[in-house]
C-alpha positions in Angstrom: 55.2 45.3 211.1 57.0 48.3 212.6 57.7 51.7 211.2 61.3 52.5 210.2 61.9 54.0 213.6 60.7 51.0 215.5 57.2 51.9 216.5 54.3 49.6 215.6 51.4 51.1 213.7 48.2 50.2 215.5 44.4 50.4 215.4 42.9 50.7 218.8 39.1 50.2 219.5 38.4 51.7 222.9 35.7 53.4 225.0 36.1 57.0 226.3 34.1 59.1 228.7 32.0 61.9 227.3 30.3 65.1 228.3 28.0 67.5 226.6 29.4 70.8 225.3 26.6 72.6 227.1 27.1 70.9 230.4 24.5 72.5 232.6 20.7 72.2 233.2 20.5 68.9 231.3 17.4 66.8 231.3 17.6 63.0 231.8 17.2 62.6 228.0 20.2 64.7 227.3 22.7 62.9 229.5 25.8 61.7 227.7 27.0 58.1 227.2 30.5 56.8 226.8 31.8 56.9 223.2 33.4 54.2 221.1 36.7 55.5 219.6 38.8 54.1 216.8 42.4 55.4 217.2 45.1 54.8 214.7 48.8 55.8 215.1 52.2 54.9 216.4 52.3 52.8 219.6 55.1 54.7 221.3 54.8 53.6 225.0 53.3 50.7 226.9 52.8 50.3 230.7 50.8 47.7 232.6 47.8 50.1 233.0 47.9 52.1 229.7 49.4 52.6 226.3 50.3 55.8 224.4 49.5 56.2 220.8 50.7 59.2 218.7 49.2 60.4 215.4 52.4 61.9 214.2 56.1 61.9 214.9 59.1 64.1 213.9 62.1 61.8 213.7 64.5 64.6 213.2 63.4 66.4 216.3 62.8 63.1 218.2 59.3 64.3 219.2 55.7 63.2 218.9 52.4 65.0 218.1 48.8 64.2 219.0 49.7 61.8 221.8 47.0 60.1 223.8 47.3 57.8 226.8 44.6 55.1 226.7 43.8 53.1 229.9 44.0 49.3 229.2 40.7 48.8 230.9 39.0 51.0 228.3 40.5 49.1 225.3 38.3 46.6 223.4 41.1 45.5 221.0 44.5 46.5 219.7 45.5 45.4 216.2 48.9 45.9 214.6 48.6 47.3 211.1 50.6 45.4 208.4 51.2 47.0 205.1 52.6 45.4 201.9 56.0 46.7 200.8 55.0 49.1 197.9 58.2 48.1 196.0 57.2 44.4 196.1 53.7 45.2 194.8 55.3 47.1 191.8 57.1 43.9 190.8 53.9 41.9 190.4 
């Protein structure tokens, strides 16, 4: 299901790089590891090598907020979110 403006709402399970906030004089036991990320938002752009998901959009301004480009090689799964029509649920 797409939003009223034509963008699918998606859940993306992906892996991101990571670094420690204090990034100097680290012991081997303090080294960071990649992080698993759950991203939810509007799928606003797709290319062969990446997708772009936005957490918010301003239809009147035709702009997006909180955009992130996610490399396809880092993606475990993408799921389109499907919601029931609230009006149809009220009729039950």
